[in-house]
N, C-alpha and C positions, 0 to 999 in steps of 0.2 A: 151517239155518232150520227151524222147526217151527211149522206152522199149528195144531198141537194145543194149544199153550200160549197162554193168553189171560189178560188182566187182568180179565176179567169177574168181578165179585164181589170183586175184590181192590183196586180203585181207584175209590172213589167220586168222586174229583176228575175222572176222565175223562168223567163224564157231565155236568159243568157246562156250561150252555148257551153261555156265552161262549167257552169253549175249543172246543166243537163247532162253533160258528159260524166261529171263526177257522180251524180245520182245513178246514172246508168251503170257505171263501173261497180258501184257499191251494191247494186241489186242483182248482179249476175249470179247464176247458179242457185236461184231460190232464196237469196238473201233479200232483205228489205231495207230501204232507206227513205226517210222523209224529212222535209224541212220542219223544224220544230220551234215552238215557243214564241218569242217576241216578234219575229218576222211575220209569222202567220197572224198573230194578234193585231199588229199595227196595220197590216194590209187590209184586214177586215174592218178596222176602225177608220182607215183612210189617213193614217199618219205615216210619216217617212220611216223607212227601214234602214237602220245603220248596219246592224250585224245580222248575218245569216248563219244560223246553227242547224246542224243536221243530226238526226238520230238514226242509228243504223244497227242492224243485228250482227254485223261483222265485229269480231273482237279486234282490239287495237292493232295487233300485228298484221292482221289481215287487211284492215283499213289502210295501213301504210303500204302494204304490198300492192293492193289494187290501185290506190291513188298514184303511186309512182309508176306503175305499169301503164297508166293512162297519160303519163307525161307530166304529172304535177309534183311540186315540191312538198315534202311533209316535215313537220316539226313535232316531236313528241312532248308537247307542252304540259299535258296532264295525263300521261299515259297510265299512271297508277289508278286514276279515276276513270279511265276509258276515253280520254279526250285527245284527239290528234288534230293539230292545225294543218290545214291543207291550203297551199297557195296555188290558186288556179286563175290564170288570165290576169294576174296582178291583184286579184281580190283574195281575201282571207276568209276561209270557212272553218268553223269548229265542228269536227265530226266526233260524236260521242256514242259509244256503245250503249245499248239499252241497259238500264241498271235497276237494282233494288237495294235499299239500305239494309244492312244486317246489324249495324251498331252505330250509335251516334252519341256524342257527349254535349250536344247543344251548340257546338261550333263546327265540328267536322264529322263526316260520316264515313264509315267503312262500307264499301259497296261490293256487290257481286254482279257480274255481267249476266245478262239474260236475253230472252227473245220474246218476252211478254210485253206487248205494247200497253196493256191495261196497267200492269205493275209499274211500268216506266212513267206513265201519266200520273198515277196515284202518289208517286214519291215527290212530285213537284209541289210548289207552294199554292198557287191560286189557279182556279179553273181556266181563267183567260190566258194563263201562261202554259197550259198543258194541251195545246192544240197542235196538230200535225197537218202537213199538206203533202200530197203525192206530187210527183213530177208534173202531172197534168193539171195540178191546181185543186184537185178534190180535197176538201178539208175533212180530216179525221178527228172527230170529237168524242172522246170517251168519258168525259166528266161533266158535260153540260156547259162548256165554256162559251159556245156560240150564243146560247140564250142569255148568258150573263153579259156578254159583250153588247147584245142588242138592248138589254135593260140597263146598261152602264152600272152593273152591279159587281162589286169585288167580293169574292167568296173563297175561303180556304177550301182545299180539297179534303173531304172527309172531316175528321175531328180537328177543330182549330188548335186545341191544346196539344194534340199529338204532333201536328205540323210545326208548332212553335218550339216544342221541346227538342225537335230534331235540329233546329238552328234558330237561336233567339233573335238573329238579325231579321227574321221574318216579321217580328213586331214592327220594326221600322219600315220594312218593305210593304206591310199592310197599309200604312198611312201614305207612303210614297206612291204606291199604285192607285190608292183611292184619290190622291191629289191629281194624278194624271188621267185616270180613266173612270173614276167613280162619279155617281150622281146621287143627290138626296142624302140620306143618312147611311153611314157605314153599316155593313152586316152586323146585326146585334150580337150574334154568338162570337163572331170574330173579334169585335170590340171588347166584349167581356173577357175573352181569353187573353187579349193583349194586356188588359188592366190587371188581371190576376197574375200574369207571369212576367210583369215588367222588371222585377228584380233580376231576372236572367240577363238583362241587358248589360249588367256589370261584368259578365263573363266574356264580353266581346272586346276585340281590340279597338283602340281608339281610331285607327285608320279606317276600319270597316264602318264604324258609327258615323264618322264625319263624311265619308264617301256617300253613305246613304242619305244623310241629312242634306248634303249638297244637291243630290238628285231631287229630293223632295222640294227644296227651296227653288229649284229650277223649273218647277211645274208652272203652267200658265197662271194658275191661281191656287197657291198652297194654303190660303187662309182657312178654308173649311177643314182641311186635314189637320192643321195646327190647332184649331179649336177642339177637335175631337181628341187629339193627342193630349191636350191640356186636361180635358175632362177625364181621360183614362189614367192620368198621372204619368204618362209616358214622356211628355215634354219635360216635366220637372226632373225625371230620371236621367235624361241625357243633356238637358240644358237648364240646370238649376238656376242659372243667372236670370232666366226669363220669368221665374216664379212670381216675384213681387213686382217686377216691372210691367208684365202683361204683354199681350199680343195684339192689342187693339189697333196699333199703328199700321199693322200689315195690311188691313183692309184699304185704307186710304192710299197706301203706297201702290198696291196692285191696280187700283182704279186710275191713279195718276200715270202709271206705266202704260196702261192701255190708251188713255186719253192723249198722252204726249208722244206715244210711240217709242218709249224706252224699252230696251231689251231686258229680259228677266235677268237679274243680277243676284245670285245666291248670297253673296257677301253683304250687299246692301239690305237684303231682306232679313238676314241675320241681325244686322245692326238695328233694324227696326224693332226687334223684340228683346234686346238686351240693353242694360244700362251703360251709358258712356263713362264707365269707371275704368281707368287705365290699368289699375292693379288687377281687378277682376278679369279684364279682357286678356291680360297677359297670362293669367292662370288658365283661362278658357282655352287660349291658343295652345298652351303647353299640354293641357289635358287631352285635347282632341288631336294633337300632333299636326297642327296646321303647318303648311309650307311657310318658309321664311317670308314670302311675299304676302301671304294671307295674314300672318301674325302682325307684320309691319303695318298693313292697311288697317287692321282692327285697332292697333295701338294709336296710329295717327288720327283716326276718326275719334277715338275716345279723348285724346289730348287736345283736339282742335275746338276752340270756342266758336260757336256759330256767329256769323256777323248779324248785326241788326238789319232788318229788312229795309230800313230807310237809309242805310249807309250809301254814301256816294261812291262812284267807281274809283275816284282818287283815293278815298279812305280805304276802300277794300283792297286796292292794289298794294297798299303798304302792308296790310295783313298777309296778303298772298306772298309777298316778297320774303317776309320773315317766317312764314308758316309753311304748312304742307298743303300743296294745291289739291292733291287727291283727298286729303282729309276734309278740306273745305267743300269739295264737290259732293262728297257723301253727306256732309252735314246739310248742305243746301238742298239736295234732292229730298232728304227726309223732312226738312223744314217746309219745303214747298208742298210736299204731299200732305203734311199735317194741316197746313194753312188752307189748302184747297178743300180738305174734308170739313173744316169749320166754316168755310166761306158760304156754305148753303144757307146758314142762318145768321151769319155774322159779317157785316159789311167791313169791319176792321180787318178781319181775317182775309177778306178778298183783296184788300189793299196790301196786306202782308204777302199774300201769294204773288201779287204782281211784282213786289220788291224782290222777293226771293228768285222769281223767274228771271228778272233783269240781271241780278248778280250771278246767277248760274250761267246764263249765256255769256256774261263778261268773263267769268272764270274759265269757261271752256275755250275761249279764244285767246286768253291771256298768255303772253310769253314773258318769261322772267327777264327784266332788263339786266344788262351787264354793267357792273360798277366799273367806271373807267380808270380807276386808280389802283395801283398795285404797290406792294412793299418796296419794290425796286425804285419806284418813283420817289419814295420818301428817302431812301438811302442816297439817291441822286441829289437830294436837297441837303445832304449832310447828316441825316439821321443815322444813328447807330442801331443795329439790330438789337431787339430787346423788347421788354414790356411796354416802354413808352411808345415805340414805333407801332406796336400792335394796338394800343389804346387809341392812338391818333388815327390810325386807319379805320377803326371801328366808329369813332366819333364822326369822321368824315362821311363814312357810309350812311350813318344815321341822318346827317344833315342832308345828304343827297336824296335819301328816301323821303324825308320830311318836305323837301322842295317839290315832291311829286316827280322825282327823277329828272328834273329840268336843269339842275346845275351842270354846266359842261366841265370838261377836263381842265380847262384853263382856270376857271373860278375855283375849282377844287384844289388845284396846286397852290394858288395864292393863299387859300385858307390853311393849307398844310404848312406852308412856309411860316405863316404867322403863329400857328400852333407850336411849331418846333422851336421858334425863337423864345416862346414864353418859358 
């Protein structure tokens, strides 16, 4: 622990009056309460803070009583695990009683409430996540987390195997936090433990695995973490589709994102390391319980044939009309990233990159033209509802598209009249 480290000047959120009132209420009568975990870590690193968690010595019922007496709303979201949600000033705070694990099955832990800050810190996963801050900003470090933050080192607390056996999701969290906060090589003992215990990932729910992978893919540069995951056999355990396909494309994609100002896109990064095989992608989406939107996007990407970089905008607009625009956008972004990576030593690839960039910009602005003829127009010409009407309508639409969408309604109706006479 180091009283010399403080969040003063680094965490404007700590001075918010409702948070200070809540901390003061929880500390009355000799109790203790501190901001804990990610908020302290991110403030020290200089990254944004989204959620503010509080650790306290008050038992859950007492936490509720004190928070409500201070005028705040409470919700017993995880009361059996000691967690109470407090809504103060329109903001949400998770207040959790100090805990120690008494039993775990690798997914859930039975806990006992306590008052020992050292034990509470030691039950957490990584040193950088086990930091606390007093109301005045003084950082309480019981496990060496501050030094690890300064060294950009990710380290399990205590024995890595013991921490992983408590919750096998910590294997994926090891690589996710390394992607976000680590530098150089991952901690050797932690990496070995992840490799040895990777079979335990099969005990986790698909939702937890995919949630963790999405957070990893959202890191500024997940490529090093993915490389070490592959080395440890962890990537194949959770994404076997990547095994023979490889992860090399992720490097060029991340560079292109930075160069062109693209936002980090977890789904696009996933697509960079798995094969565009619609059947396998359907199985992947089902196995990891993707949302309907995520599964549809992956399927459309797999089914979309990427355009030639030399295609004209007129040619490409026809493909866009009959295809899936989002599928083309994903294909073009990945093709552009790949071509830019080869362009360093290949002039042809430089020209390809220029073509893909042109088509991508066109697709981003493209609006689907509206076919000006409907079935009612054909029945107005005397056509009877049925297969012939449908076939005629489709043929007309194809002619209209082939014309570059230039045939007007009058010309199309004349063509329809001739087709119906035949």
